[in-house]
DRENDO-1510 file (C-alpha; in Angstrom, 1 decimal, always signed):
<recs>
REC; n; res; u; v; w
REC; 1; MET; +0.0; +0.0; +0.0 .
REC; 2; GLN; +1.5; +3.3; -1.1 .
REC; 3; PHE; +0.3; +6.9; -0.6 .
REC; 4; SER; +1.2; +10.0; -2.7 .
REC; 5; VAL; +2.0; +13.0; -0.5 .
REC; 6; ARG; +2.6; +16.8; -0.9 .
REC; 7; ILE; +3.5; +18.8; +2.2 .
REC; 8; SER; +3.2; +22.5; +2.3 .
REC; 9; ASP; +3.0; +25.4; +4.8 .
REC; 10; TYR; -0.2; +27.3; +4.8 .
REC; 11; GLN; -0.7; +30.3; +7.1 .
REC; 12; LYS; +1.9; +29.0; +9.7 .
REC; 13; ASN; +0.3; +25.5; +9.6 .
REC; 14; THR; +1.5; +22.3; +8.1 .
REC; 15; MET; -0.8; +21.1; +5.3 .
REC; 16; VAL; -0.7; +17.6; +3.9 .
REC; 17; ASN; -2.4; +16.6; +0.7 .
REC; 18; MET; -2.5; +12.8; +0.4 .
REC; 19; CYS; -4.2; +10.2; -1.8 .
REC; 20; ASP; -4.0; +6.5; -2.5 .
REC; 21; ALA; -1.2; +6.3; -5.0 .
REC; 22; GLU; -3.3; +4.4; -7.6 .
REC; 23; LEU; -5.6; +7.4; -7.8 .
REC; 24; LEU; -3.0; +9.8; -9.2 .
REC; 25; GLY; -3.9; +11.1; -12.6 .
REC; 26; LYS; -7.6; +9.9; -12.4 .
REC; 27; ASP; -10.6; +12.1; -13.1 .
REC; 28; VAL; -13.5; +11.8; -10.8 .
REC; 29; VAL; -16.8; +12.8; -12.5 .
REC; 30; ASP; -20.2; +13.1; -11.0 .
REC; 31; GLY; -22.7; +15.0; -13.3 .
REC; 32; GLU; -21.1; +18.4; -14.0 .
REC; 33; LEU; -18.6; +18.0; -11.2 .
REC; 34; LYS; -15.2; +17.0; -12.4 .
REC; 35; ILE; -12.1; +16.6; -10.1 .
REC; 36; HIS; -8.7; +15.7; -11.4 .
REC; 37; ILE; -6.5; +14.0; -8.8 .
REC; 38; SER; -3.2; +15.5; -10.0 .
REC; 39; GLU; +0.5; +15.0; -9.0 .
REC; 40; SER; +0.9; +18.8; -8.8 .
REC; 41; TYR; -1.7; +18.9; -5.9 .
REC; 42; TYR; -1.3; +15.5; -4.3 .
REC; 43; GLY; +2.4; +15.1; -4.8 .
REC; 44; LYS; +5.0; +13.1; -6.5 .
REC; 45; GLN; +6.4; +11.6; -3.2 .
REC; 46; LEU; +5.3; +8.0; -2.7 .
REC; 47; VAL; +5.5; +6.9; +0.9 .
REC; 48; ASP; +4.6; +3.7; +2.7 .
REC; 49; LYS; +2.1; +3.3; +5.6 .
REC; 50; ASP; +4.5; +4.3; +8.4 .
REC; 51; GLU; +5.6; +7.5; +6.6 .
REC; 52; ALA; +2.0; +8.3; +5.8 .
REC; 53; ILE; +1.1; +7.9; +9.5 .
REC; 54; SER; +3.9; +10.3; +10.5 .
REC; 55; PHE; +2.8; +12.9; +8.0 .
REC; 56; LEU; -0.8; +12.7; +9.2 .
REC; 57; LYS; +0.1; +13.0; +12.9 .
REC; 58; SER; +2.3; +16.0; +12.3 .
REC; 59; SER; -0.2; +18.0; +10.1 .
REC; 60; SER; -2.8; +20.4; +11.2 .
REC; 61; MET; -4.6; +20.6; +7.9 .
REC; 62; MET; -5.3; +17.5; +5.7 .
REC; 63; ASN; -6.9; +17.1; +2.2 .
REC; 64; LEU; -7.3; +13.3; +1.8 .
REC; 65; VAL; -8.6; +11.2; -1.1 .
REC; 66; GLY; -9.0; +7.4; -1.3 .
REC; 67; LYS; -10.2; +4.5; +0.8 .
REC; 68; ASP; -6.8; +3.6; +2.2 .
REC; 69; THR; -5.7; +7.1; +3.0 .
REC; 70; ILE; -9.0; +8.0; +4.7 .
REC; 71; SER; -9.1; +4.7; +6.6 .
REC; 72; LEU; -5.7; +5.4; +7.9 .
REC; 73; ALA; -6.6; +8.9; +9.1 .
REC; 74; ILE; -9.9; +7.7; +10.7 .
REC; 75; GLY; -8.0; +4.8; +12.4 .
REC; 76; LEU; -5.7; +7.4; +14.0 .
REC; 77; GLY; -8.6; +9.3; +15.4 .
REC; 78; LEU; -8.3; +12.1; +12.9 .
REC; 79; GLY; -11.5; +13.4; +11.3 .
REC; 80; SER; -14.8; +11.8; +11.4 .
REC; 81; GLU; -16.7; +9.4; +9.1 .
REC; 82; SER; -19.5; +11.9; +8.9 .
REC; 83; GLY; -17.2; +14.3; +7.2 .
REC; 84; ILE; -16.4; +11.9; +4.3 .
REC; 85; LYS; -17.9; +12.8; +0.9 .
REC; 86; ILE; -18.2; +10.1; -1.7 .
REC; 87; ILE; -17.9; +11.2; -5.4 .
REC; 88; SER; -18.1; +8.4; -7.9 .
REC; 89; ASP; -17.2; +5.8; -5.3 .
REC; 90; ILE; -14.0; +7.8; -4.3 .
REC; 91; PRO; -14.0; +9.1; -0.7 .
REC; 92; PHE; -12.8; +12.7; +0.0 .
REC; 93; LEU; -12.1; +14.1; +3.5 .
REC; 94; ILE; -10.8; +17.5; +4.6 .
REC; 95; ILE; -9.6; +17.9; +8.2 .
REC; 96; PHE; -8.6; +21.0; +10.2 .
REC; 97; ASN; -6.9; +20.5; +13.5 .
REC; 98; THR; -5.8; +24.0; +14.4 .
</recs>
Protein backbone atom coordinates (compact mmCIF):
# COMPACT_ATOMS: atom_id res chain seq x y z
CA MET A 1 0.00 0.00 0.00
CA GLN A 2 1.46 3.34 -1.09
CA PHE A 3 0.35 6.90 -0.63
CA SER A 4 1.16 9.99 -2.65
CA VAL A 5 1.96 13.03 -0.52
CA ARG A 6 2.61 16.76 -0.85
CA ILE A 7 3.48 18.77 2.25
CA SER A 8 3.22 22.55 2.34
CA ASP A 9 3.04 25.39 4.82
CA TYR A 10 -0.20 27.34 4.82
CA GLN A 11 -0.67 30.31 7.14
CA LYS A 12 1.88 28.97 9.66
CA ASN A 13 0.28 25.50 9.61
CA THR A 14 1.53 22.28 8.06
CA MET A 15 -0.82 21.05 5.34
CA VAL A 16 -0.71 17.56 3.88
CA ASN A 17 -2.40 16.57 0.65
CA MET A 18 -2.48 12.79 0.44
CA CYS A 19 -4.17 10.21 -1.75
CA ASP A 20 -4.02 6.51 -2.51
CA ALA A 21 -1.16 6.27 -5.02
CA GLU A 22 -3.25 4.42 -7.61
CA LEU A 23 -5.65 7.39 -7.84
CA LEU A 24 -3.01 9.80 -9.19
CA GLY A 25 -3.93 11.10 -12.61
CA LYS A 26 -7.55 9.95 -12.40
CA ASP A 27 -10.58 12.08 -13.13
CA VAL A 28 -13.55 11.78 -10.80
CA VAL A 29 -16.78 12.78 -12.51
CA ASP A 30 -20.24 13.14 -11.01
CA GLY A 31 -22.66 14.97 -13.29
CA GLU A 32 -21.14 18.38 -14.01
CA LEU A 33 -18.59 18.04 -11.18
CA LYS A 34 -15.15 16.96 -12.38
CA ILE A 35 -12.12 16.61 -10.10
CA HIS A 36 -8.66 15.72 -11.40
CA ILE A 37 -6.46 13.99 -8.83
CA SER A 38 -3.18 15.52 -9.96
CA GLU A 39 0.46 15.00 -9.04
CA SER A 40 0.88 18.75 -8.76
CA TYR A 41 -1.67 18.87 -5.92
CA TYR A 42 -1.35 15.46 -4.25
CA GLY A 43 2.39 15.15 -4.76
CA LYS A 44 4.98 13.06 -6.46
CA GLN A 45 6.43 11.65 -3.23
CA LEU A 46 5.33 8.05 -2.72
CA VAL A 47 5.45 6.85 0.87
CA ASP A 48 4.60 3.67 2.74
CA LYS A 49 2.07 3.33 5.56
CA ASP A 50 4.49 4.25 8.38
CA GLU A 51 5.61 7.45 6.64
CA ALA A 52 2.00 8.33 5.84
CA ILE A 53 1.08 7.95 9.52
CA SER A 54 3.94 10.25 10.51
CA PHE A 55 2.78 12.93 8.04
CA LEU A 56 -0.83 12.69 9.21
CA LYS A 57 0.11 12.95 12.89
CA SER A 58 2.27 16.04 12.30
CA SER A 59 -0.19 17.99 10.15
CA SER A 60 -2.84 20.44 11.23
CA MET A 61 -4.63 20.56 7.87
CA MET A 62 -5.28 17.53 5.66
CA ASN A 63 -6.85 17.08 2.25
CA LEU A 64 -7.31 13.33 1.79
CA VAL A 65 -8.57 11.17 -1.07
CA GLY A 66 -9.02 7.42 -1.34
CA LYS A 67 -10.21 4.54 0.78
CA ASP A 68 -6.80 3.55 2.20
CA THR A 69 -5.74 7.14 2.97
CA ILE A 70 -8.98 8.03 4.72
CA SER A 71 -9.14 4.70 6.57
CA LEU A 72 -5.65 5.40 7.90
CA ALA A 73 -6.63 8.89 9.13
CA ILE A 74 -9.89 7.68 10.72
CA GLY A 75 -7.97 4.84 12.42
CA LEU A 76 -5.65 7.44 13.98
CA GLY A 77 -8.64 9.31 15.38
CA LEU A 78 -8.28 12.14 12.87
CA GLY A 79 -11.46 13.42 11.29
CA SER A 80 -14.85 11.80 11.36
CA GLU A 81 -16.66 9.35 9.13
CA SER A 82 -19.52 11.85 8.94
CA GLY A 83 -17.18 14.30 7.17
CA ILE A 84 -16.40 11.91 4.31
CA LYS A 85 -17.89 12.84 0.93
CA ILE A 86 -18.19 10.14 -1.72
CA ILE A 87 -17.92 11.20 -5.36
CA SER A 88 -18.15 8.40 -7.94
CA ASP A 89 -17.16 5.80 -5.31
CA ILE A 90 -14.05 7.80 -4.30
CA PRO A 91 -14.02 9.14 -0.71
CA PHE A 92 -12.79 12.68 0.04
CA LEU A 93 -12.10 14.15 3.50
CA ILE A 94 -10.76 17.51 4.64
CA ILE A 95 -9.56 17.86 8.24
CA PHE A 96 -8.59 21.00 10.16
CA ASN A 97 -6.85 20.45 13.51
CA THR A 98 -5.76 23.97 14.38
